[in-house]
PANUNU-876089 format. One line per 2 residues: number of its first residue (from 1); for each residue z negated, y, x of N, C-alpha, C, CB. Coordinates in steps of 0.02 Angstrom, whole numbers. Glycine has a CB too. Layout:
N
NUM	Z Y X Z Y X Z Y X Z Y X  ...
//
This chain:
131
1	2534 2561 4794 2541 2529 4729 2480 2545 4686 2550 2453 4736  2491 2570 4627 2436 2589 4583 2412 2530 4541 2457 2645 4538
3	2363 2544 4501 2335 2492 4457 2387 2474 4404 2270 2517 4424  2388 2411 4384 2435 2391 4332 2416 2423 4265 2437 2314 4325
5	2465 2431 4222 2451 2455 4155 2413 2400 4118 2517 2475 4117  2385 2417 4061 2351 2367 4021 2399 2312 3999 2317 2400 3960
7	2460 2331 3982 2510 2282 3961 2527 2235 4018 2573 2317 3935  2536 2262 4078 2551 2221 4136 2493 2173 4151 2565 2265 4198
9	2432 2198 4146 2374 2155 4158 2370 2100 4105 2309 2197 4157  2381 2118 4042 2379 2068 3989 2432 2014 3999 2388 2103 3921
11	2491 2034 4021 2544 1986 4036 2525 1940 4094 2610 2022 4052  2495 1969 4145 2473 1930 4202 2420 1878 4181 2444 1976 4257
13	2374 1899 4139 2322 1853 4114 2355 1796 4075 2271 1890 4069  2405 1812 4035 2440 1761 3997 2471 1709 4042 2493 1794 3953
15	2500 1731 4097 2531 1684 4145 2479 1641 4180 2571 1723 4196  2420 1667 4191 2368 1631 4227 2325 1587 4183 2324 1680 4264
17	2329 1597 4119 2285 1562 4072 2310 1491 4059 2279 1601 4006  2293 1446 4104 2314 1376 4096 2258 1334 4067 2335 1348 4164
19	2199 1343 4093 2144 1300 4075 2111 1320 4009 2092 1301 4130  2110 1384 3995 2073 1408 3936 2123 1431 3882 2026 1467 3956
21	2155 1384 3851 2202 1400 3797 2169 1397 3728 2261 1353 3798  2112 1365 3724 2076 1360 3660 2041 1426 3646 2026 1301 3662
23	2049 1451 3585 2015 1513 3566 1939 1505 3573 2033 1532 3494  1913 1448 3554 1840 1438 3561 1819 1440 3634 1820 1370 3531
25	1859 1411 3678 1843 1413 3749 1844 1485 3775 1893 1370 3789  1895 1523 3755 1900 1592 3778 1844 1635 3751 1968 1622 3758
27	1827 1626 3687 1773 1666 3657 1707 1652 3693 1765 1649 3582  1694 1589 3709 1631 1574 3743 1631 1597 3815 1617 1499 3740
29	1689 1594 3849 1694 1619 3917 1686 1696 3917 1762 1600 3950  1712 1729 3867 1705 1802 3861 1631 1820 3852 1746 1829 3801
31	1597 1782 3810 1525 1794 3799 1486 1781 3863 1499 1749 3742  1503 1728 3898 1470 1711 3961 1482 1765 4014 1494 1643 3987
33	1544 1791 4017 1559 1843 4066 1522 1908 4050 1634 1855 4070  1513 1921 3985 1474 1980 3965 1401 1973 3988 1478 1990 3889
35	1374 1913 3980 1305 1900 4003 1301 1908 4078 1282 1830 3982  1353 1889 4114 1353 1896 4187 1354 1969 4209 1414 1860 4217
37	1388 2012 4171 1386 2084 4185 1315 2109 4176 1435 2123 4138  1285 2091 4120 1216 2113 4106 1168 2088 4160 1193 2089 4038
39	1177 2026 4182 1134 1997 4233 1142 2034 4300 1150 1923 4243  1204 2051 4317 1216 2087 4380 1184 2155 4379 1292 2094 4393
41	1187 2189 4322 1155 2255 4316 1079 2246 4323 1173 2289 4249  1052 2196 4289 980 2183 4292 957 2168 4363 961 2125 4246
43	997 2129 4400 979 2112 4468 980 2173 4514 1026 2058 4495  1023 2222 4499 1023 2283 4540 958 2321 4531 1084 2327 4522
45	925 2309 4475 860 2341 4462 804 2298 4491 850 2351 4386  804 2234 4473 746 2192 4489 747 2163 4559 742 2137 4440
47	805 2149 4587 807 2119 4653 823 2170 4707 859 2063 4655  876 2209 4697 895 2258 4748 852 2321 4743 970 2277 4740
49	845 2347 4684 806 2408 4675 845 2472 4686 748 2406 4720  911 2467 4693 950 2528 4705 950 2574 4644 1022 2510 4724
51	940 2545 4584 931 2587 4525 866 2567 4491 991 2580 4476  836 2613 4455 774 2602 4419 783 2624 4347 715 2640 4452
53	745 2595 4302 744 2616 4233 677 2644 4216 762 2557 4186  678 2701 4183 618 2733 4157 635 2751 4085 596 2796 4200
55	624 2704 4040 645 2714 3971 588 2745 3930 667 2648 3940  607 2796 3893 561 2830 3848 599 2847 3785 530 2894 3880
57	563 2863 3733 594 2886 3671 637 2947 3686 540 2902 3618  696 2949 3658 742 3005 3669 718 3069 3634 812 2987 3646
59	676 3061 3584 649 3120 3551 697 3154 3502 628 3170 3602  742 3117 3475 789 3145 3426 755 3151 3358 853 3103 3421
61	778 3200 3320 755 3207 3252 815 3218 3207 703 3265 3244  807 3206 3143 861 3214 3094 886 3287 3093 838 3192 3024
63	841 3334 3104 859 3405 3099 890 3433 3163 797 3444 3082  888 3396 3216 910 3420 3281 987 3428 3282 888 3372 3337
65	1011 3486 3305 1083 3495 3312 1111 3446 3365 1100 3568 3332  1173 3424 3354 1203 3375 3399 1208 3398 3471 1271 3357 3375
67	1223 3462 3481 1229 3486 3550 1161 3484 3586 1256 3558 3551  1107 3497 3550 1041 3493 3581 1024 3420 3595 987 3524 3535
69	1040 3375 3549 1027 3304 3560 1066 3280 3621 1047 3263 3498  1126 3303 3630 1167 3284 3688 1136 3309 3752 1238 3310 3681
71	1111 3370 3752 1081 3399 3813 1017 3362 3833 1065 3472 3802  979 3339 3785 915 3307 3803 920 3231 3809 863 3325 3751
73	977 3202 3792 982 3129 3798 985 3108 3871 1045 3104 3760  955 3052 3885 950 3028 3954 978 2957 3959 876 3029 3978
75	1000 2938 4018 1024 2869 4029 967 2822 4045 1077 2868 4085  909 2849 4060 850 2811 4080 857 2781 4150 836 2756 4030
77	913 2795 4183 926 2767 4249 913 2819 4303 999 2742 4253  882 2795 4356 871 2837 4415 900 2802 4475 795 2852 4426
79	928 2840 4521 959 2811 4580 1034 2800 4569 925 2746 4598  1065 2765 4615 1136 2750 4611 1148 2680 4639 1179 2803 4651
81	1198 2647 4612 1214 2580 4637 1231 2582 4711 1272 2550 4596  1204 2535 4748 1225 2526 4817 1293 2491 4816 1172 2485 4860
83	1329 2493 4871 1396 2464 4872 1397 2389 4857 1428 2476 4940  1351 2349 4883 1352 2277 4865 1342 2265 4790 1298 2240 4905
85	1294 2301 4760 1283 2293 4688 1344 2318 4648 1220 2331 4666  1372 2374 4669 1431 2401 4636 1488 2349 4636 1454 2467 4670
87	1497 2316 4693 1551 2267 4700 1539 2206 4655 1559 2245 4773  1477 2183 4652 1461 2125 4609 1473 2143 4536 1388 2102 4620
89	1449 2201 4515 1458 2222 4445 1532 2233 4429 1418 2287 4431  1568 2263 4475 1640 2274 4465 1675 2207 4457 1670 2312 4525
91	1657 2158 4498 1687 2092 4493 1672 2058 4426 1662 2048 4551  1610 2063 4405 1591 2033 4340 1625 2068 4282 1514 2036 4331
93	1633 2134 4287 1670 2170 4235 1743 2150 4234 1663 2247 4246  1771 2136 4292 1840 2113 4296 1849 2046 4260 1862 2107 4368
95	1802 2000 4271 1805 1935 4236 1800 1945 4161 1750 1888 4260  1756 1991 4141 1748 2006 4070 1812 2033 4040 1690 2056 4059
97	1845 2077 4077 1909 2105 4054 1963 2051 4051 1931 2162 4101  1961 2005 4099 2009 1949 4099 2003 1910 4034 1996 1903 4160
99	1942 1891 4015 1933 1851 3954 1946 1892 3891 1864 1822 3952  1932 1957 3892 1951 1999 3836 2027 1999 3828 1924 2071 3845
101	2062 2006 3883 2135 2004 3882 2161 1937 3857 2163 2019 3951  2128 1883 3880 2148 1816 3857 2139 1809 3782 2108 1762 3894
103	2084 1836 3756 2071 1833 3685 2124 1873 3647 2001 1859 3668  2142 1932 3674 2195 1972 3644 2260 1933 3642 2204 2038 3683
105	2276 1899 3697 2338 1859 3699 2338 1806 3645 2346 1827 3768  2283 1768 3639 2280 1714 3591 2283 1739 3519 2218 1673 3602
107	2257 1798 3507 2256 1827 3440 2315 1873 3426 2191 1865 3429  2361 1878 3475 2420 1920 3470 2402 1993 3456 2467 1894 3415
109	2355 2018 3497 2332 2087 3492 2346 2120 3559 2256 2092 3474  2375 2178 3558 2389 2215 3619 2326 2250 3643 2446 2267 3608
111	2307 2236 3705 2249 2269 3735 2260 2345 3737 2235 2242 3805  2321 2364 3751 2339 2435 3752 2327 2467 3683 2412 2445 3773
113	2345 2431 3629 2333 2456 3562 2258 2461 3547 2366 2410 3510  2219 2413 3571 2146 2415 3561 2118 2478 3591 2112 2352 3593
115	2138 2493 3654 2113 2553 3688 2138 2616 3653 2135 2553 3762  2202 2617 3634 2230 2676 3601 2196 2690 3535 2306 2667 3590
117	2184 2638 3495 2152 2648 3430 2079 2670 3438 2155 2584 3388  2045 2643 3487 1976 2664 3499 1973 2736 3524 1942 2617 3550
119	2021 2755 3566 2024 2825 3590 2039 2872 3532 2079 2832 3644  2084 2852 3488 2098 2893 3428 2036 2901 3385 2156 2862 3387
121	2001 2845 3375 1940 2847 3335 1888 2893 3367 1911 2777 3327  1881 2890 3433 1834 2933 3468 1854 3006 3460 1830 2915 3542
123	1918 3020 3465 1943 3088 3458 1932 3115 3387 2017 3092 3476  1944 3072 3338 1938 3093 3269 1866 3101 3248 1972 3044 3223
125	1824 3051 3264 1755 3052 3240 1708 3090 3286 1730 2981 3233  1727 3098 3349 1684 3134 3396 1615 3107 3399 1681 3207 3378
127	1566 3150 3392 1496 3131 3397 1476 3079 3345 1451 3192 3391  1511 3078 3288 1491 3034 3234 1517 2962 3244 1517 3061 3169
129	1555 2951 3297 1584 2886 3311 1532 2831 3317 1625 2889 3374  1478 2843 3351 1429 2791 3366 1365 2797 3325 1411 2792 3438
131	1365 2838 3274 1303 2845 3234 1303 2798 3175 1295 2916 3210
//
C-alpha cells in the first residue's frame, strides 16, 4: 500500500478533527507544531550532534550570475541525521502537516491545490521565486 494522496490525507484529517474545530485553535496548534519541528532540528545539533552548523556569509553579489550563485550556495549543514533524530523530525513534520491540512479543511482550501499552485509558481518563476 502506497502513501495516500494529499486529498485522501486531507479527508482523513477532516474525519479525525474532533477536538480542534475552532480556526483559532488550529492556527495556534499549527504554529506550535512548526516550533516543534524547529526544536527537533535544533536538538539534533545541540543534544545529539549528528549534524553541525557552520554558517558564514554566502558571498552573493548583485552582479553574480544565478548559476554561479547556485554553485557556491551552501546549506551550512555538515553531517547527516541519525535515524533517531530523523524519526523525531519526521514525526514532528507529520503533526505540522496534520494541522496544515486541518486549516485547509476549515478554510475550504484543497491541500492538493496549494501544492499544485506552488509547483506552478516555482516552474514559472524559477530562480526568481524566492528572491
